Backbone as a ProteinNet text record, in pm:
[ID]
protein_1_A
[PRIMARY]
MKTIKAIMLLSTALVMFSCGDDTNDYKIPSSEPTSIVTDSRQLKGPIEAQKNLEFPALEQSSGNEVIVHYCLLNSRTQLNGLNYCLEWDHNKQATRWVCYKMYNATNESNWARSNWVNGDPWDYDPDVVQNEQQATYNELSGTNPPLTNSTYYEKGHILASADRLCSSEANKQTYYMTNIYPMVHNFNVGAWATLEGRVRTWAKQADTLYVCKGGTIDNANQILGYTKGGHIVPKYFYMALLSKKGSTLKAIGFYLQHTDPTSWEAPREYAVTIDELEQKTGIDFFCNLPNDIENQVEGVDKSQMLKDWSVQ
[TERTIARY]
4967.4	4821.6	4767.3	4659.8	4594.2	4527.6	4530.6	4483.1	4340.1	4256.1	4112.3	4044.8	3959.9	3887.7	3755	3723.2	3596	3515.6	3384.7	3298	3194.7	3154.9	3050.9	2919.7	2824.8	2694.6	2628.5	2557.2	2497.4	2408.4	2439.6	2360.5	2344	2440.5	2427.7	2555.3	2543.9	2659.6	2732	2685.5	2740.7	2855.5	2966.1	3084.3	3109.7	3137.2	3160.5	3309	3342.5	3482.4	3489.7	3608.6	3627	3644.2	3586.1	3593.5	3599.4	3616.5	3628.3	3551.2	3614.5	3540.3	3529	3459.7	3427.5	3546.7	3646.5	3752.4	3874.5	3872.4	3983.2	3934.1	4021.6	3979.4	3953.1	4044	4028	4081	4007.5	4058.4	4006.1	4087.5	4043.8	3984	3916.4	3846.5	3932.6	4063.4	4150.3	4185	4133.3	4157.5	4296.1	4371.3	4500	4475.1	4535.1	4511.4	4570.8	4499.5	4548.7	4619.2	4674.4	4751.1	4661	4656	4592.4	4684.5	4626.1	4707.1	4733.7	4842.5	4873	4906.8	4831.2	4859.5	4991.8	5074.9	5208.1	5200.2	5089.8	5074.1	5060.1	5026.5	5005.3	5134.8	5244.3	5369.2	5426.9	5385.3	5432.5	5357.8	5252.1	5169.5	5195.2	5118.7	5134.4	5087	5113.7	5077.4	4928	4847.5	4702.1	4660	4728.2	4695.8	4732.2	4822.5	4870.4	4788.5	4710	4641.2	4491.4	4439.8	4297.5	4216.4	4100.5	4018.8	3947.6	3928	3855.9	3937.8	4068.1	4155.3	4141.5	4136.3	4154.6	4304.1	4337.5	4476.1	4521.4	4642.2	4694.1	4733.7	4712.5	4756.6	4908.6	4961.8	5106	5186.6	5120.7	5194.9	5244	5340.3	5398.9	5300.4	5321.2	5238.7	5118.5	5106.1	4993.1	5038.5	4955.8	4990	4866.8	4884.5	4776.4	4780.9	4669.9	4656.4	4576.3	4628.3	4568.2	4527.2	4402.6	4351.9	4307.2	4377.7	4340.5	4279.8	4205.6	4148.4	4086.6	4030.5	3944.9	3818	3804.5	3699.2	3564.2	3566.7	3441.8	3456.4	3381.3	3397	3337.9	3247.8	3191.4	3290.7	3354	3447.8	3591.7	3616.6	3752.2	3840.8	3779.2	3853.2	3922.8	4053.9	4129.8	4147.8	4133.4	4146.5	4151.1	4154.5	4159.3	4022.5	4018.2	3892.8	3868.7	3957.8	3946.3	4078.4	4088.7	4206.6	4160.8	4250.6	4219.6	4345.9	4324.7	4438.6	4432.1	4534.5	4541.8	4635.9	4589.1	4670.8	4724.4	4854	4914.1	4917.4	4923.7	4925.9	4788.6	4686.1	4549.8	4488.5	4554.5	4503.8	4359.9	4344.6	4211.6	4222.6	4115.6	4103.3	4050.9	4118.8	4073.8	3966.5	3987	3890	3909.4	3807.7	3811.4	3764.8	3837	3794	3791.1	3701.6	3683.7	3600.8	3587.2	3499.9	3403.3	3290.8	3185.2	3154.2	3148.3	3119.6	3060.2	3041.4	2966.1	3016.7	3148.1	3204.9	3181.1	3180.6	3160.9	3013.9	2929.4	2786.2	2713.7	2782.1	2718.8	2698.5	2596.9	2569.2	2603.5	2724.6	2771.1	2790.2	2754.4	2771.3	2662	2636	2538.3	2595.1	2563.2	2610.9	2567.7	2451.2	2399.6	2479.1	2565.6	2647.7	2757.3	2787	2889.2	2828.2	2865.7	2798.6	2822.8	2932.6	2962.7	2933.4	2853.7	2821.8	2920.5	2901.1	2987.2	3134.1	3222.4	3362.8	3450.9	3417.5	3498	3642.5	3734.7	3875.1	3963.3	4088	4184.8	4243.9	4273.1	4336.7	4479	4516.3	4649.4	4762.2	4728.4	4830.5	4849.2	4780.7	4793.5	4821.7	4910.4	4943.8	4815.6	4797.9	4671	4640.4	4741.1	4711.7	4678.5	4686.8	4640.3	4492.1	4436.4	4299.1	4199.2	4074.8	3967.6	3956.8	3918.9	3899.5	3780.4	3791.4	3683.6	3555.5	3567.3	3449.2	3463.7	3352.7	3338.1	3379.5	3477.6	3519.8	3407.3	3343.3	3238	3109.9	3072.7	2949.2	2961.6	3084.1	3105.9	3127.4	3106.8	3124.6	2990.1	2965	2837.6	2849	2774.2	2782.4	2719.5	2764.2	2705.4	2581.2	2489.6	2369.7	2246.9	2133.9	2012.5	1959	1954.8	1884.5	1975.1	2100.2	2195.9	2270.3	2296.1	2371	2498.6	2522.9	2642.6	2667.4	2786.9	2818.1	2814.9	2783.6	2795.8	2895.5	2931.9	3032.3	2965.5	3008.9	2953.5	3050.7	3008.8	3093.2	3109.7	3227.4	3247.2	3223.3	3309.2	3271.8	3169.3	3046.3	2938.7	2958.4	2922.3	2924.4	2842.3	2728.1	2640	2695.6	2800.8	2867.4	2965.1	2992.4	3091.1	3037.5	2934	2878.9	2926.1	3025.3	3077.1	3161.8	3213.1	3285.5	3293.5	3315.4	3330.5	3456.3	3561.4	3687.4	3670.7	3604.4	3582	3493.9	3392	3302.5	3374.9	3458.7	3530	3620	3681.6	3770.9	3696.3	3564.4	3488.8	3471.7	3504.5	3489.5	3619.2	3722.5	3843.6	3810.7	3870.6	3837.7	3883.4	3972.1	4010	3900.1	3802.8	3688.9	3565.5	3585.9	3476.3	3493.9	3385.5	3381.3	3277.5	3296.7	3189.3	3070	2952.9	2829.5	2719.2	2635.8	2518.2	2415.8	2330.7	2239.7	2149	2086.5	1990	2054	2181.9	2254.1	2289	2341.4	2389.1	2276.4	2160.9	2049.2	1954.2	1983.1	1898.3	1954.1	2000	2044.9	2162.8	2255.7	2373	2331.1	2245.1	2198.4	2117.6	2039.2	1962.6	2055	2160.6	2255.2	2334.2	2367.3	2434.9	2350.1	2220.6	2131.9	2128	2129.3	2131.4	2260.7	2371.9	2500.7	2495.1	2437.7	2428.1	2338.1	2232.4	2146.4	2222.2	2292.9	2369	2479.7	2539.4	2645.3	2592.4	2470.8	2412	2369.3	2356.3	2318.4	2440.6	2559.6	2682.6	2767.2	2862.8	2966.6	3060.1	3101.3	3183.9	3143.6	3129.3	3105.1	3227.2	3291	3408.1	3360.8	3400.8	3345.6	3457.5	3441	3528.9	3441.4	3456.5	3375.2	3465.6	3414.1	3490.7	3418.9	3493.2	3445	3548.2	3505.7	3596.1	3681	3812.9	3904	4010.2	4013.8	4129	4110.8	3988.5	3965.7	3881.2	3917.8	3850	3700.1	3659.9	3517.1	3440.5	3511.6	3446.6	3459.6	3490	3501.4	3393.2	3312.4	3203.5	3255.2	3356.8	3412	3511.8	3533	3629.9	3571	3610.7	3568.4	3643.8	3603.3	3673.6	3815.9	3846.4	3982.4	4061.3	4000.6	4071.2	4064.6	3975.7	3965.8	3862	3889.7	3806.5	3667.4	3566.5	3430.8	3400	3388.7	3362.7	3227.9	3226.8	3102	3026.3	3099.5	3038.3	3089.4	3004.7	3042.7	3012.3	3085.2	3070.6	3083.7	3033.3	3049.7	3080	3176	3205.1	3191.8	3108.3	3077.5	3105.8	3168.6	3195.3	3144.7	3049.2	2987	3034.7	3069.2	3104.3	3002.6	2932.4	2834.6	2855.1	2900.8	2929.4	3032.7	2996.7	3089.8	3057.2	2994.7	2949	3005.2	3049.2	3091	2999.4	2969	2897.5	2941.9	2930.6	2977.1	2878	2876.4	2790.6	2855.5	2827.8	2877.5	2763.6	2789.5	2695.4	2773.4	2714.6	2780.2	2674.7	2691.9	2588.9	2646.8	2572.2	2613	2577	2669.1	2653.6	2565.1	2434.7	2337.7	2245.7	2145.7	2061.8	1912	1860.1	1715.2	1641.6	1515	1435	1381	1395.2	1358.4	1458.2	1472	1573.9	1513.5	1585.7	1545.6	1571.6	1518.1	1541.9	1688.8	1743.1	1884.9	1925.9	1838.5	1876.3	1923	1876.9	1914.9	2061.9	2122.6	2262.3	2353.2	2293.8	2370.8	2446	2569.3	2654	2733.2	2781.7	2873.3	3007.3	3090.9	3222.3	3305.8	3292.7	3363.7	3324.4	3195.3	3148.5	3201.3	3201	3249	3397.7	3473.9	3617.2	3639.7	3556.9	3568.5	3536.2	3438.3	3396.4	3496.9	3559.1	3646.1	3794.7	3831.8	3973.1	4040	3961.8	4014.2	3988.1	4087.7	4074.9	4036.9	3911.3	3861.4	3890.4	3903.7	3918.5	4029.3	4141.1	4249.5	4325.4	4306.3	4375.6	4301.9	4185.9	4119.2	4199.5	4198.3	4255.7	4188.2	4263.3	4212.3	4085.3	4076.8	3958.2	3833.4	3847.4	3733.3	3698.9	3800.2	3776.3	3700.3	3740.8	3674.7	3528.8	3500.5	3364	3273.3	3316.7	3227.5	3213	3313.2	3308.6	3241.1	3234.9	3181.3	3048.4	2968.3	2842.2	2737.9	2636.4	2520.9	2448.8	2419.6	2364.9	2228.6	2142.5	2009.8	2019.7	2112.6	2131	2191	2281.8	2341.7	2234.2	2143.3	2036	1947.9	1923.8	1843.1	1916.2	2046.7	2123	2127.2	2128.2	2136	1998.4	1895	1756.8	1746.4	1805.7	1802.2	1685.7	1597.9	1477.1	1491.5
16863.3	16870.6	16977.9	17037.6	17137.5	17070.6	17135.9	17073.8	17108.9	17123	17142.6	17006.9	16980.4	16854.7	16872.3	16777.3	16782.4	16658.5	16671.6	16556.5	16557.7	16439.9	16427.2	16404.6	16494.5	16475.2	16353.7	16280.7	16157.8	16181.7	16111.3	16114.9	16254.7	16341.7	16476.1	16519.8	16621.3	16670.9	16780.2	16818.4	16933.2	16891.4	16965.6	16936.7	17053.3	17024.8	17128.4	17156.9	17284	17320.4	17457.5	17492.6	17625	17728.5	17846.3	17946.6	18085.2	18185	18321.3	18417.6	18530.3	18632.9	18601.9	18689.2	18662.7	18668.6	18749	18774.7	18685.8	18596.3	18504.7	18362.2	18276.7	18140.6	18059.5	18062.4	17984.8	18062.3	18065.5	18119.7	18035.4	18020.6	17951.8	18055.2	18014.5	18111.5	18225.1	18202.8	18309.6	18410.1	18388.1	18472	18454	18358.7	18327.5	18239.9	18271.7	18189.7	18050.4	17952.9	17815.7	17788.9	17670.7	17636.4	17572.3	17632.3	17566.5	17453.4	17340.6	17228.1	17248.1	17316.1	17348.5	17222.9	17198.9	17087.9	17115.6	17013.7	17033.1	17085.6	17059.6	17108.4	17259.7	17320.6	17464.9	17543.5	17475.8	17545.7	17614.7	17572.8	17637	17767.6	17792.7	17910.6	18020.5	18128.1	18241	18203	18288	18259.7	18240.3	18309.7	18294.7	18149.5	18084.6	17946	17850.5	17893.5	17807.5	17821.1	17928.9	17952	17975.2	17991.7	18023.4	17899.5	17887.6	17767.9	17760.7	17872.6	17869.2	17807.1	17792.9	17742.7	17592.5	17549.9	17407.6	17379.5	17252.8	17216.7	17273.6	17326.1	17387	17280	17311.3	17224.3	17217.5	17096.7	17078	17083.3	17081.2	17088.1	17229.9	17243.5	17374.2	17460.9	17591.2	17683.2	17735.8	17703.2	17750.6	17854.8	17957.6	18067.2	18109.9	18132.4	18184.6	18336.5	18396	18540.8	18586.7	18686.3	18733.7	18879.6	18910.9	19047.7	19105.7	19210.6	19288.1	19420.7	19485.1	19616.3	19676.7	19797.3	19853.2	19769.5	19684.3	19583.7	19637.3	19735.9	19791.8	19943.2	20013.5	20158.9	20231.7	20168.8	20232.9	20231.3	20117.2	20103.2	20129.5	20145	20163	20040.9	19925.1	19800.1	19760.1	19742.2	19686	19537.1	19458.2	19314.7	19235.6	19104.8	19012.3	19005	19031.3	19025.2	18882.8	18833.6	18695.8	18650.8	18520.6	18460.8	18367.3	18337.5	18244.7	18170.8	18056.1	17983.9	17998.1	18060.8	18083	17980.7	17914	17817.6	17887.5	17917.9	17990.6	17906.1	17773.8	17688	17680.5	17667.1	17659.8	17798.4	17900.3	18037.5	18041.8	17987.1	17976.5	17976.6	18017.4	18011.3	17874.5	17811	17680.1	17697.2	17790.6	17817.7	17959.2	18008.6	18134.8	18103.8	18153.5	18129.2	18259	18265.1	18385.2	18349.7	18443.4	18421.7	18537.6	18508.4	18605.9	18611.9	18734.6	18756.4	18895.6	18943.6	19067.8	19183.5	19203.9	19318.9	19311.4	19189.7	19176.1	19167.6	19138.8	19126.1	19260.2	19368.7	19500.3	19550	19631.1	19692.5	19840.9	19873.9	20013.1	20063.2	19980.8	20012.9	19942.1	19988.5	19923.8	19911.9	19804	19784.3	19899.9	19954.4	20064.8	20193.6	20198.8	20318.2	20335.8	20230.6	20244	20323.3	20450.6	20542.4	20506.7	20438.5	20398.7	20251.9	20192.1	20050.6	19962.9	19833.4	19738.6	19761.5	19770	19805.1	19684.9	19612.6	19497.3	19540.6	19457.6	19497.5	19373.4	19389.8	19281	19276.7	19157	19140.1	19194.3	19293.6	19352.8	19258	19146.9	19052.7	18933.4	18934.2	18827.6	18892.6	18833.9	18886.9	18905.4	19023.4	19055.5	18962.7	18928.2	18847	18701.2	18662.7	18530.3	18530.9	18648.9	18659.4	18674.1	18640.5	18664.1	18813.2	18848.3	18988.8	19044.2	19168.4	19228.6	19242.5	19258.4	19272.9	19190.5	19141.6	19075.9	18929.2	18886	18745	18650	18673.9	18583.4	18603.4	18728.5	18755.9	18715.9	18703.4	18665.3	18517.3	18436.1	18291.7	18222.3	18130	18058	17926.6	17908.6	17785.4	17666.4	17543.4	17423.2	17377.2	17470.4	17441.6	17493.8	17431.7	17457.2	17598.2	17647.5	17772.7	17894.1	17882.8	17991.8	18023.9	18153.2	18197.2	18271.7	18290.4	18361.7	18330.5	18361.5	18353.2	18493	18498.1	18623.4	18604.8	18714.2	18710.1	18664.3	18550.1	18494.6	18509.3	18581.2	18597.9	18465.1	18445	18337.4	18394.7	18483.9	18564.5	18665.4	18652.1	18735.4	18881.7	18969.2	19112.3	19143.5	19077.2	19102.7	19050.5	18969.1	18923.1	19026.6	19129.8	19229.3	19370.7	19405.1	19540.1	19618.9	19566.1	19628.1	19751.9	19762.9	19883.1	19882.5	19998.7	20005.5	19932.7	19941	19874.6	19722.9	19668.5	19524.2	19480.9	19560.2	19527.9	19533.9	19635	19650.5	19530.5	19476.1	19361.9	19237.6	19230.2	19115	19118	19233.2	19246	19215	19171.3	19126.2	19001.9	18991.1	18881	18745.2	18743.7	18617	18566.2	18650.4	18610.7	18584.9	18572.9	18557.4	18427.9	18353.1	18238.2	18265.1	18208.6	18215.2	18133	18193.2	18124.1	18159.9	18062.4	18095	18162.2	18242.4	18327.9	18247.2	18141	18067.2	18003.2	17968.7	17913.2	18023.6	18133.8	18243.8	18304.2	18324.4	18386.1	18282	18153.3	18045.9	17980.8	17857.2	17779.8	17845	17904.9	17966.3	18086.4	18170.9	18287.9	18246	18140	18090	18048.5	17975.3	17931.4	18048.7	18147	18265.8	18333.7	18341.4	18400.6	18319.9	18187.5	18103	18122.2	18137.9	18159.3	18284.8	18391.8	18516.3	18498.1	18420.8	18392.8	18313.8	18211	18129.4	18210.9	18303.4	18386.3	18471.3	18520.5	18603.4	18521.4	18390.9	18302.8	18247.3	18268.4	18213	18323.1	18283.6	18377.1	18402.5	18294.4	18303	18192.7	18226.6	18127.6	18124.9	18009.3	17991	17933.5	17996.5	17964.4	17935.2	17829.1	17801.7	17763.2	17835.6	17812.2	17802	17739	17733.8	17656.4	17633.2	17554	17449.7	17342.4	17231.9	17267.3	17261.5	17299.3	17193.7	17085.1	16994.9	16871.9	16825.1	16703.5	16734.2	16671.2	16699.2	16672.6	16568	16535.9	16628.7	16723.2	16821.7	16962.8	16970.4	17098.9	17105.5	17211.7	17226.5	17270	17355.6	17406.6	17516.9	17601.5	17710.1	17836.8	17949.1	18076	18100.1	18202.9	18233.2	18280	18315.9	18351.9	18235.1	18115	17994.8	17966.2	18032.4	18009.4	17902.7	17828.6	17715.2	17760	17684.2	17698.3	17572.6	17582.1	17463	17398.4	17265.8	17191.7	17180.5	17197.9	17190.1	17305.2	17350.6	17450.1	17393.7	17443.6	17388	17495.9	17463.1	17545	17452.2	17490.7	17420.6	17521.4	17491.3	17585.4	17521.9	17598.9	17557.6	17668.5	17636.1	17735.2	17717.4	17830.1	17831.1	17917.8	17859	17931.5	17892.9	17987.5	17954.1	17843.7	17731.2	17618.8	17506.4	17541.2	17440	17463.2	17356	17356.5	17264.8	17305.8	17218.2	17252.8	17156.8	17178.1	17118.1	17178.4	17129.4	17165.8	17086.2	17114.9	17118	17182.6	17183.3	17161.7	17084.1	17050.5	17055.5	17147.9	17172.8	17161.5	17098.6	17096.4	17229.4	17278.2	17406.1	17384.9	17397.9	17379.8	17501.9	17498.5	17617.7	17587.2	17507.4	17486.1	17614.3	17617.3	17734.5	17725.1	17607.3	17591.8	17495.9	17508.1	17432.2	17353.1	17247.3	17169.1	17248.3	17200.6	17262.1	17242.5	17331	17321.3	17185.7	17112	16983.4	16885.8	16905.6	16815.2	16831.3	16942.7	16967.4	16955.7	16928.3	16922.1	16790.4	16798.7	16681.4	16704.3	16597.9	16614.5	16664.3	16717.2	16763.2	16645.1	16530.4	16411.2	16381.7	16388.8	16364.3	16470.4	16595.6	16704.4	16687.9	16642.4	16619.8	16511.3	16408.1	16301.6	16352.7	16440.8	16492	16591.7	16671.9	16780.3	16748.4	16652.7	16624.7	16727.5	16808.2	16914.5	16877.4	16894.2	16867.1	16996.9	17009.7	17132.3	17135	17256.5	17280.9	17195.5	17188.5	17097.5	17143.1	17269.2	17317.3	17285.9	17223.3	17173.9	17057.8	17041.1	16918.8	16797	16691.3	16577.2	16517.6	16507.3	16444.2	16528.7	16660.6	16748.6	16748.8	16755.3	16754.1	16629.8	16514.5	16389.4	16388.7	16447.3	16446.9	16539.6	16661.3	16755.9	16724.6	16657.6	16631.2	16499.3	16407	16274.3	16247.1	16349.4	16335.7	16261	16213.2	16155.9	16264.8	16237.8	16342.4	16391.5	16301.7	16345.5	16435.6	16406.8	16492.3	16626.2	16623.7	16747	16839.7	16784.9	16865.7	16924.8	16849.4	16896.8	17008.3	16989.6	17089.7	17223.2	17218.9	17340.9	17388	17316.3	17350.4	17362.8	17266.7	17264	17179.5	17240.1	17172	17134.1
11971.2	11964.3	12057.7	12015.5	12097.7	12217.6	12332.1	12454.8	12488	12385.1	12407.3	12403.1	12500.2	12503.2	12432.3	12344.7	12273	12304.6	12308.5	12327.7	12217.9	12176.1	12075.2	12146.8	12129.6	12189.6	12126.8	12206.2	12160.1	12038.3	11927.7	11804.1	11746.7	11765.7	11710.7	11644.8	11559.2	11485	11560.2	11677.4	11747.1	11837.1	11828	11908.1	12001.8	12130.2	12229.2	12242.4	12264.1	12283.3	12347.3	12394.5	12454.1	12345.9	12363.6	12258.8	12319.3	12234.4	12282.9	12196.9	12157.5	12086.7	11937.9	11866.8	11727.7	11634.1	11666.9	11571	11590.2	11687.4	11708.4	11697.7	11644.5	11617	11743	11837.2	11959.4	12077.6	12187.1	12312	12427.3	12527.5	12647.5	12742	12850.4	12936	12987.4	13005.5	13053.8	12945.4	12824.6	12707.2	12647	12698.7	12636.6	12514.9	12401.3	12282.7	12297.9	12246.5	12245.5	12114	12100	11979.6	11875	11757.5	11644.1	11600.6	11561.3	11515.4	11366.7	11335.1	11196.3	11118	11011.7	10921.7	10851.1	10836.8	10777.1	10635.1	10565.3	10428	10423.1	10537.1	10540.2	10553.5	10583.8	10612	10489.2	10369.4	10247	10219	10295.5	10272.1	10373	10365.7	10459.2	10598.2	10694.1	10832.8	10848.4	10768.4	10777.6	10750.2	10656.4	10622.3	10734	10820.2	10928.2	11055.6	11067.5	11194.5	11182.5	11061.6	11046.7	11013.1	11075.5	11058.8	10924.7	10858.1	10730.7	10617.8	10639	10533.1	10511.8	10385	10353.7	10337.5	10320.8	10296.3	10162.1	10158.5	10036.8	9935.3	9808.7	9699.6	9703.4	9691.8	9710.7	9581.6	9465.9	9340.4	9316.4	9228.8	9200.5	9121.4	9129.4	9051.6	9125.6	9255.6	9334	9435.2	9453.9	9544.1	9623	9752.4	9834.9	9829.9	9791.5	9783.4	9904.5	9976.4	10100.7	10083.9	10114.9	10099.6	10234.1	10277.6	10395.5	10349.4	10438.2	10406	10531.4	10516.5	10621.1	10619.8	10720	10717	10763.5	10854.2	10904.6	10911.9	10829.4	10820.1	10940.4	11013.2	11132.5	11247.9	11269.6	11382.2	11341.9	11210.2	11156.9	11184.4	11187.4	11206	11076.8	11083.1	10971.7	10995.9	10891.2	10912.8	10783.7	10800.8	10688	10621.4	10492.8	10419	10368	10283.6	10235.9	10176.4	10152.9	10091.4	9979.8	9889	9780.9	9739	9677	9619.8	9467.9	9413	9269	9206.7	9102.8	9028.7	8904.9	8906	8793.7	8666.5	8680.4	8562.2	8496.6	8576.7	8524.1	8503.9	8561.2	8557.6	8609	8729.9	8789.8	8941.4	9005.8	9150.6	9190.8	9284.8	9333.5	9441.3	9531.7	9637.8	9690.9	9758.3	9831.8	9973.1	10074.1	10212.1	10291.1	10387.4	10467.9	10589.3	10681.2	10795.2	10811	10874.6	10895.3	11044.3	11097.4	11238.6	11251.7	11373.5	11393.3	11307.9	11306.3	11234.8	11084.9	11028.7	10884.2	10847.5	10943.9	10916.4	10910.3	10949.1	10946.8	10802.9	10784	10653.8	10660.4	10619.5	10617	10474.2	10378	10237.5	10159.3	10038.6	9951.7	9811.2	9744.3	9607.2	9517.3	9544	9463.3	9481.2	9581.5	9603.8	9499	9425.2	9320.4	9205.2	9195.6	9103.5	8957.5	8927.9	8790.2	8765	8851.8	8837.2	8912.4	8904.1	8975.6	8940	9040.2	9016.6	8981.5	8874.5	8833.7	8811.9	8860.9	8852.6	8858.6	8816.2	8825.9	8966.4	9012.1	9141.9	9131.7	9212.3	9201.2	9241.1	9305.4	9350.8	9258	9144.1	9044.5	8908.9	8832.5	8701.1	8619.1	8563	8497.7	8381	8301.8	8183.5	8216.1	8343.6	8383.7	8418.9	8442.8	8490.4	8375.4	8404.4	8309.2	8281.9	8159.9	8127.7	8205.4	8246.8	8325.3	8243.9	8113.3	8029.3	7901.9	7852.4	7721.8	7718.6	7799.6	7791.1	7830.6	7943.2	7988.7	7909.4	7889.7	7815.1	7668.5	7620.1	7480.8	7459.4	7564.1	7554.1	7561.2	7469	7461.9	7538.6	7648.1	7727.5	7655	7687.8	7627.4	7703.4	7729.7	7807.2	7733.1	7757.6	7679.4	7693.7	7815.9	7842.1	7855.6	7811.4	7831.1	7702.7	7681.4	7563.3	7600.4	7730.4	7774	7921.7	7967.5	8110.5	8170.8	8299.1	8372.1	8485.9	8548.4	8654.8	8784.3	8834.2	8956.8	9072.8	9176.1	9294.5	9369.5	9426.2	9521.9	9661.8	9709.1	9825.2	9774	9817.7	9764.7	9800.1	9708.3	9736.5	9861.3	9875	9988.5	10120.4	10115.5	10238.3	10291.3	10212.3	10252.3	10227.2	10303.7	10302.1	10424	10493.7	10615.6	10586.2	10463	10420.3	10268.5	10210.2	10064.3	10020	10102.8	10067.3	10062.2	10162.3	10165	10048.7	10019.2	9909	9774.8	9757.2	9629.4	9599.8	9702.9	9680.5	9632.5	9658.3	9609.1	9457.6	9394.9	9249.5	9174.7	9247.6	9179.9	9097.1	8981.4	8892.3	8945.9	9043.2	9107.4	9200.2	9231.7	9314.5	9228.4	9099.3	9003.8	8924.5	8910.8	8819.8	8711.3	8593.4	8493.4	8542.1	8543.4	8581.6	8484.2	8451.9	8372.3	8463.6	8404.1	8480.8	8574.2	8521.8	8603	8725.4	8714.9	8829.8	8928.5	8876	8960.1	9044.1	8982.6	9054.8	9113.8	9087.3	9135.9	9261	9246.5	9362.3	9433.5	9356.5	9419.8	9505.8	9452.5	9527.7	9650.7	9637.8	9751.8	9864.5	9830.5	9933.1	9990.1	9906.8	9958.8	10066.9	10043.2	10141.7	10270.8	10257.6	10377.2	10454.8	10383.7	10450.2	10536.2	10483.8	10562.2	10685.1	10670.2	10785	10890.3	10849.1	10943.9	11009.8	10936.3	10993.3	11108.6	11096.1	11200.9	11322.1	11302.7	11412.9	11486.6	11431	11487.5	11550.6	11634.1	11675.4	11558.2	11493.4	11372.7	11277.3	11149.8	11045.7	10955.4	10945.4	10860.2	10727	10617.2	10486.3	10387.1	10310.4	10196.5	10078.6	9967.1	9847.9	9725.3	9622.5	9498.2	9390.3	9281.4	9170.3	9134.2	9070.7	9037.6	8914.8	8932.9	8823.7	8795.2	8873.7	8866.8	8778.7	8760.8	8683	8559.7	8448.3	8321.3	8328.9	8402.5	8411	8504.3	8566.5	8652.3	8595	8467.2	8397.7	8290.1	8293.5	8197.6	8061.8	8061.7	7936.5	7964.8	7863.1	7875.3	7813.4	7866.1	7808	7677.8	7604.4	7480.2	7505.1	7629.5	7668.4	7722.9	7721.4	7764.6	7912.9	7987.5	8131.3	8163.7	8269.4	8308.9	8354.1	8310.4	8361.3	8443.1	8574.2	8656	8623	8632.1	8615	8747.2	8857.3	8990.4	9077	9167.2	9266.3	9404.7	9504.4	9638.6	9744.8	9862.8	9982.7	10099.3	10182.8	10307.5	10420.8	10519.1	10626.5	10761.8	10848.9	10986.3	11077.4	11163.1	11250.6	11394.1	11458.1	11599.4	11672	11768.1	11847.6	11993.7	12075	12213.3	12219.6	12277.9	12290.3	12192.7	12081.3	11986.1	11846.9	11783.8	11643.9	11564.1	11441.2	11349.1	11208.2	11117.1	10979.5	10880.4	10759.9	10652	10518.9	10416.5	10282.3	10182	10067.5	9955.8	9826.6	9736.3	9609.8	9501.5	9404.7	9304.3	9163.8	9074.7	8934.8	8869.6	8786.9	8717.7	8595	8614.1	8506.7	8502.2	8412.9	8395.2	8389.9	8482.8	8483.4	8521.8	8494.4	8529.9	8672.3	8735.4	8876.6	8941	9073.6	9145.4	9259.8	9297.7	9414.3	9542.2	9652.4	9782.8	9822.7	9907.6	9946.3	10000.9	10066.1	10122.3	10014.8	9890.6	9782.3	9742.6	9780.7	9746.8	9868.7	9985.1	10109.2	10119.4	10166.2	10188.1	10316.3	10375.6	10488.1	10434.1	10521.7	10477.9	10428.3	10491.5	10442.5	10298	10267.7	10131.1	10035.6	10080.9	9995.8	9966	10061.8	10039.9	9936	9938.3	9838.6	9698.7	9688.3	9558.7	9500.8	9587	9540.1	9548.6	9633.4	9656.5	9746.5	9815.8	9902.7	10048.4	10133	10276	10346.6	10384.8	10446	10595.8	10649.2	10793.6	10854.4	10782.8	10821	10944.2	10987.9	11107.3	11236.7	11226.8	11346	11404.2	11536.2	11593.2	11530.6	11507.7	11431.8	11489.9	11622.9	11680.5	11655.5	11667.2	11641.9	11493.1	11409	11264.3	11222.9	11272.5	11235.7	11280.4	11394.6	11446	11365.1	11340.8	11273	11124.3	11066	10922.2	10887.1	10982.7	10952.6	11019.4	11036.5	11109.5	11027.1	11095.4	11028.2	10948.9	10823.9	10737.2	10784.2	10827.6	10870.6	10992.9	11083.3	11199.5	11158.8	11061.2	11010.3	10954.3	10876	10818.5	10927.9	11031.1	11142.9	11216.9	11242.5	11316.1	11242.6	11110.1	11030.2	10981.8	11017.7	10976.4	10824.7	10755.6	10608.4	10563.1	10488	10439.6	10292.7
[MASK]
++++++++++++++++++++++++++++++++++++++++++++++++++++++++++++++++++++++++++++++++++++++++++++++++++++++++++++++++++++++++++++++++++++++++++++++++++++++++++++++++++++++++++++++++++++++++++++++++++++++++++++++++++++++++++++++++++++++++++++++++++++++++++++++++++++++++++++++++++++++++++++++++++++++++++++++++++++++++

């Protein structure tokens, strides 16, 4: 077990712990790294899955692979680093989740989506067999959703393009089809876009924001349908967020049904604790946290959680 002591503030979701700079998960005051409590389920994955806090527990069935994307992360400072990771299910030919972190270097705007002179650079993930991925064009737009206000799907980012304006390389990787889910327009530009904007705000308020997002692909009652190419369309989408600010940790989840209303409820209506989100998705988030800290930040009182995150 990691030898960091945590205390639960009375009636609050905030947990205190020792921390360090933005680009490292844990450091003690002497700047020597401490031990992450690696969940045994992570040992089948790459080293990033064993030491990074943004990772959920890996799926243990066969046919799953963690894809890791590095690049020039910040074009101003020439920082090379980890951009994002995802779990690809070769049997379902779908992404289960995408995880990444946001901190000062990634929050910079050194690129703009409008800089792509030939339009959005949709592309296949070079680390996944191309014929397992959704087609870059026509597959989603050529599929008719079973929803009232929609006649096609569009490409919905999981790691948002706007979350990676720190370099052109980092931004381009967000257009890999493994980082894309089929989404109807009203969802993509509605509740999902609203929450994406909140994530960027929270990232700027934190030292590091650990993010895991995805769509439900494992249970039949959580699948909306399939594209004309046979790829899963999730019925629900989710976000799991863990914020580190100074000596404080806090966590929040969001769980949204993939529908197409013309107006949406306030973000608080989709907010859930991480414990609740784990029950809904079957995914164990932030599993590399020491157990005592994980239990505290994930099982908080919901009303206090909403207050801590200023979710209205």
